[in-house]
N, C-alpha and C positions, 0 to 999 in steps of 0.2 A: 363264358369261360369258367373253367372249374377252379376252385380255390387250391392254393398251394400251401402245404403245411411245412413246419420246420423239420419234419422227419425226412423230407425229400432230400436226396443227395446234393442237388444243385444249390438249393438255398442254404443248406447247412455249410457247404463249402464257401459260399459268400460270407456267411457270418464269421467263419473261422478266419478267412482272409482279412475281413474288416477288423477283427480283433487284433490280428497281428500287426496291421498297419497302425492302429491306435497305440499299441504298445511300443512300436518302433518310432513313433512320431518324435521329431526333435525340434528344437528351437534354434533357428539360424541366427547368426549375428553375434557380436561380442557381448559377453556378460558385463554388466556395469560395475565400474569401480570409481569411487570418488576421485576427481583429479587432485593432485597434490597442490597445496597452497601453504608455503612456508610461513610460520608465525614466529616472530622474535620472542626470545625468552622473557623480556621485560620491556616496559615502555621507556623510550628514550627521554621523554619530557617529564616523567613523573619525579617530582622532587623526593629526595631520600626521606624527608620527615613524613611524607605521606604514606610510606610503606607500613608504618606501625600505627597509623591512625585508626582508632577503633571505629567500626562501622556496624556494630550490632544493632543500633537503633535506627539505621537507615531503612526506609520503606523498601520492601522487596518487589511489590507489585505496583501499587499506586505511588509512583516515584514523585509525583507533584506534591504529595503530602509533606515532603521534606521542607517545603516553603512555608508550612504552618499557616495557611490562609484558607479559611472556610469558604470564602467566595470562589476562589480558584478551584477548590475541590468540587463545589457544586457545578461550576461551569464545565469541568472536565467530564462529569457524568452526563451532562447534556450533549456534549459532542458525540459520545458513544451512542446515545439514544436517538439523536435527530439529525446528524450531519448527513447531507445528501451524497457527498463524495464517498463516504464510507458505505452507505447503502448501495451505491453503484458497484463498489468493489465486492460487496457481499453477494450481489446478484450475479456478478461475473463468476464468483466461486460456485454458486449453485448451478450455473450453466456448465462449468467444468466438471462438476460431480455428475451431472446428467450425461455428459459426454462419455463418462466411464461406462455407464449403462448401455449407451449406444454401441460402444466398441465391444463390450462383453456379450451383447446379443448375437454377435457373429459366431460365437462358439457353439451355438445351439441351432437345431433345425428350425426352419420356418414352416408353419402349417397354415394352409388357406382352404377355404371352402367356397363352393358356388352352387346355386340352384338356378336352373334355366328351364323355361317353358316356351316353346316356339310352335307356330303353325305355319306351314308353307303350302302354297298352291302349285300344283304341277301344271305346266302349260300343255295344251292338247285340244282336240276337237276340230271340226271343220265348219265351213260356213253354213252347212245345213244341219249340223247336229250338235250333240252335247259337248260341254266344256270339260276341262280337266278337273280332277278332284283335289282335295286338300288333305294334309296329314299333320298330326300333332306329334311333337317329340318333347319328352321330359327327361331332365338329367339332374342328378345331385352327386357331388363328388367332394372328396377331401384330397388335397395335394400337399405333399411334404417335400422339402428340399434341404439338403445339408451339405455344406462344404467342409470336408474334413481338414482340420488344421495340421496337416502332415509336417509342415516345415516351421510352424510357429509364427506365421505372419500375423494371424489374428491375436495370438497371445502377446506378441510384441506391441501390437496396436493397443491392447488393453493396458499393458505396462506404461506405454507412452501417455495414455489418457489419465491413468492414476497419478503418474508423476506430474503431469500438467495440473491436475486438480490440487495436488499438494503445493505446487508452486503458486497457484491461485490463492490457496489458504494463507500462504506466507505473504502474498501481496496484500491481503486484507489486514494482516497484522502490521505490515509496514505502513499501510495507509493510516491505520489507527494511530500508530506511534507518531507519524509525521503530523497528523492533525492535532494530536494532544500536545506535541511540542510547539506547534504553531500557535495554538491557543495560549499556552503558558507564556510564550514570548510576548504575545500581544498584551496579555493581562499584566505581566510584570512591567512592560514598557508603559502601560497606562498608569500603574502605580508610581513609576518614576515621573511621569508627567504630572501626577497629583503633587508629588514632592516639589517639582520644579515650579508649579503654580504657586505653592505656598512660599517658596523662596522669592519669587517675583513679587508676590503681594507684600511680603516683608520688605523687599527692596524698594518698592513703590512707596510704602509708608515711610521708610528711612529717607528717601529722596524728597518726599513732601516736607518732612521735618527740616531737612537741610535747606530747602527752598524758603520756608518760612523764616528760618534764621537769617538767611541771606537778604531776604526782602526787608526784615527788620533792621539789619545793619545798613542796608542801602537807604532806608527811610531816615535812619539816624545820621546819614552822611559819612559813615565809616567804611562803606563798601561801594565799589563801582557798579555801574549798570551792567557791565559785561558779566559780573558774577551772577546776577539774577538771570541773565539770558542763558548762561551755561547751566545753571540749575534747572531751568525750565526744559532745556533740550535733553538733559539727562533724565528727567522725570518722564517726558513724553516718550523717549526711547524705551524706557522700562515698561511703560503702559502698553506700547505696541508689542513688546515681547510677551506680555501677559495675554493679550488677545491671541497671539500666534500659538501659544502653548495650549490654549483652549481648543483651537482648531485641530491640533495634533491629537488631543485626547478624544475628541469627537470621532475622528477617523478610526482610532484604535477601538473605540466602543462599537462602531459599525462593523469592523472586521470580526470582532468577537460575536456579534449577533449572527453574521453569516455563517460562522463556524458552528454555532449551536443550532442552525437550522431555523432561524427566525428573522423577520424583517427588522431593520434598525429601529423603527418606531416602537417596537415591543421590548427593547432592551435598554435599561437604564442602570448603570453601575454607580452607586454612591461613592463619592470621594472617600479615601481612607487617610488616616493620620500618619501612617508610616509606610516604608518600603520593606518588603520581606527581606530577610537576610539571605546571604549566599550560603547554601548548604555545602557540606563536605560530600563529594561524590566518590565513592569507592570504585576505582578503575578495574580492580581485579588483575588478571594476567591476560596477555594478548590471545592466548589460545582459546579462552572463553568466548572471544568475540565471534569465532566461527560458529558457535552454537547459539548465540543470543541475538544476533542481528537478523531480522526477518528478510531483509533484502539479499543477504548472503544465502539464506536457506532457499529463497525463491530461485536465485541464480543456479544453485546446485541442483535443484529439482528439475530445472529446465535442461541441464546437462544430461540427467538421467533420461528424460523424455526424448531428447535428441538421440541418445544411444539406442533406445528402443526403436526409434524410427529407422536407424541404420539396419537393425535386425529385420524389421518389416520389409524394407527395400531389398535386402538380401534374399529373404524368403520368396519375394515376388518373382524372382528369376526362375524358380522351379515350377513344374506343372502343378495344377490343382486337380483334386479328385472330388467330384460332387455326386452325391447319391440323391436319387429322386424316387418318389413313390406316389401313387395315386390310387384311389379306390372309390367306387360309388355305384349308382344305379342308373340305367338308361332304359327308358321304355316309351311306348307310344300311347299309353293311356294311364289315367290316374289310378284306376282300380287296381292294376297289378304292377304299379310303378316300383314298389319296394319288394318285389318278389325275388326269390333266389335266381331264377333264370335271367333276370335283368341285371345281375351284379357284374361289374367290370373292375378290373384292377390292372396295375402295371408297376413294374420295378425297373429301375435303370441306374446306370453309373456312367459318368463321363470323366475321362482323364484327359485334360486339355492343357496345352502349354504352347508357348510361342515357338514357331519355327524360324521366323525372321521378323525382327522389329527394328532394324536399323540402329541397334544399340540403345534403344529407349530405356529398357530396364537397368542396364548397366550404368547409364547416365543418371538415372534416378537414384541409384545406389551411391554414386559418386557425389551427387547433390546432397544426399542425406549425410554423408561423411563430412562434407564441407560445412554443413549446418551444425553438426556436432562439434567440429573444431572451433567454430565461431562461438558456440555457447561455453566451451571450455575457456576460451580467451576472455569472454565476458565475465565468467565466474571469477577467474583469477584477478581481473581488473577490479571487480567489485570488492574483493578481499583487500587489495592494495588501497583502494579508496577508503575503505573502512578503517584500516590502520592509520591512514593519513588524517582522517577526520578526528580520530581520538587524539593523536599526537598534536594536531593543530589546536584543539581546545584545551588540552592539558597545558601546552605552552602558553596559550592566551590567558588562561586562569592564573598561571604562575606569574606572568609579566604584569597582568592587571593588579594582582595582589600587591606586588612591590610598588607599582605606580600609585595605587590607592593610598598606601601608607605615606608616600612622599607628598601626595596631594593633600592629605589630611594635615600635615605639618604646614604646607603652604597656605591652606585655608585658615589655620589658627593664626599664623603670622599676619595674614591679610586682614583678619578681623581686628587684631590688636592694632595694626597700623591705622585703620579707620578711626578707632577710638582715640588714639593719640593725636592724629592729625586734626580731627574735629575739635578736640580741646584746644589745640594750638590756634586754630582758626578763630574760635570763640575769644581767645585771648589776644587776637590781632597779631600773632607771630608769623603766620603764613598766609598766602593768598588762597582764595577759594579754589583756584585751579588745582592746588595740592589735594584738597578734599575730593574734588571730582576724580582725580587720578586714582587715589587709593580706594575710593568707593567702586570705581570701575574694575580695579584689580580684584577686590573682594568679591564683587558680583561674578566675574568670570571664574574665580576660584570655586565659588559655590556651584556654578553650573558644570564646571569640569568634574567636580567631585560626584555630582549626580550622574553625569554621563558615564563616568567610570563604574559607578554602581550598576547602572543599566547594562553596560557591556559585560560586567561580571555575571549578572543574572542570565543574560542571553547565552553567554559562554557555558554557564552551568547547565542550562537546558540543552544546548547543542551537544554537550558532552554526554548527557544522559541518552540523547537520541543516538549519538555515535556509538555508544556502548550497547545499544539494543534495548534501551528502556529498563525493563525489569530484570532483577537478578534471579527471579524465579524461572524454572523451566516453563517454556511455552506449552500450552495445551492446544489441541486442535480447535480451529475456529468452528463455531456453531453456525448452522445455516441461518440466514437472516429471516426474520419473520415478516 
């Protein structure tokens, strides 16, 4: 065949028509608009005195630093570096980014090549004579195919892939925040367990002194045997509680090891002398929550992806235009294989669309619309749940703060009661049962005060998590190494 140049009228007309189609190409389906989600002007549970609380010194990124604990800071860094759940989320994000490239590839032509060499034998001949001959055939060709995106189906698929990748990036941030919060809670509870262990050790020592006093009084004949038995029972009960708190601490240490990507045998956290204080958490205004919480960002991006899928399903209803071209050489011998007379080429265009599909494409479009409506509802529910999480923890911190102040007074009174009653018992003015009673009240007051501190610390971490962690604007997640 002879070559065709761009100066020939037929091909020039095709180019003009193709250019016009590309210029007139449109994108089907609705353009995306973020669904409305009403935000209240202020937090219901935020106490008035918190509004004016200065927060300039509050950490903006590493929020756990507000607990002023170097061990916690080091453990938080290990979570980011070695946690396997976080690595899985980052791998999913890389896969979502690769899916963008897969979708974008549909916008461009595909080019393939082949080289073939065959030898065939012709049948022939008779029983008395020569057989058939054989012939060789050699071919080399390049083939191109391109589906023109006239209705924006491929562009919508690219949009959907990009939005899904952004949602996956937000999932990584949400996973990171959840793991950091979980580690902080486990670590702070471990420090509360350390404090409880010290209280129990002090309580055991106090009960031992009381038992010695009672035994001496019993040996002197001024106390009954029942007093000694009551003292022994009280001491043994405290020792059992001491063993139990050690088991609780061990389990928390094992949980921290798993979060930092290490086996429990490799992690030992030395006991500390005190419990970190409860930091002030600036809540900001409710509207900021829509920008700071990564789970809200992920839900919103999935709405955008679903909207793009509606456009892709709409565009799929219309016919497709596919251009194809091939060129190469075909010959019967290697010597003149790539010569001009052996050159072949072809150009073609296919305009195809469904004539009858029993409502398949329209049903697929309705399915995409329903999926979009579901993601909108999920997004709005995620926002509502976020507001509820913040209000819950603000209310909990406010109530626990009041309860802790009352409990501190109760603990002070219980300690004073132990001192007074013990002195009265030494003087023989009251029975030992009175001492046992006030000691039990004081011990319970100590444990309740520690439990309240632990609940305050957990509520503070949960409030940070509910607020989206950092006050700093989020940066795009980096690909995992």
